[in-house]
N, C-alpha and C positions, 0 to 999 in steps of 0.2 A: 283067618287073616289072608290066606292066599286068594280066596275068592274076592275079597274086598279089593286087593291089589289089582287083580285082573279086571274087575269092573271099573276101577278108576282109570286104568289105561284105555279100556274100551270107550269110556265116556270122553276122554281126551281126544281120541281119534275121531269120534263123532263130532265133537266141537270143531275139528279141523275140516269137516265137510264130507266125511265118509258116511254113507247111510248105515244106520244101526242094523238094518236088515241084512247087511253084508258081513256082519261081525257076530262073534259069540265070545263069551268070557267064561273061562273055567278055572277053578282053583283045585290044585292037587295036594296042597298041604304037605304032610309028612309022607305021602304015598309015593312020591317020585323025587327024592332028593338027589342032587348031583354030588354032594359031599357029605361027610359025617356031621351030624348036629352036635357032636361032643365039644368042638372048639368054637370060639367066636368067629374065626375065619370061615369055618365050614358053614355055620349058620348064615353068615353074610352071603356066601355063594348060593345058598338055597333060597334067599329072598330075591327072587328073580321073576321076570316076566318073559315068556317066550312068545313071539309072534310068528304065526304060520300064514303065509300068503298063498292062496290057491284060488282057483275058480276063474270066472270070466272077468274081463275088464268092465268096470262099472262107471267109468268116466275119466276124462283127463282135464287137467287145467293148464 
């Protein structure tokens, strides 16, 4: 499920004009939680997408 969420965000960013070659999508599932999955609130915190911006400028609008 985390991979699917990451791909959905990547696809949205591509639709906004960023080249797909400048992006990658990775899902980490249960391997990198930020909160306990015991409670609904913890599970909600773990349903997240993190964007990391790095590299060279690919264009400006």
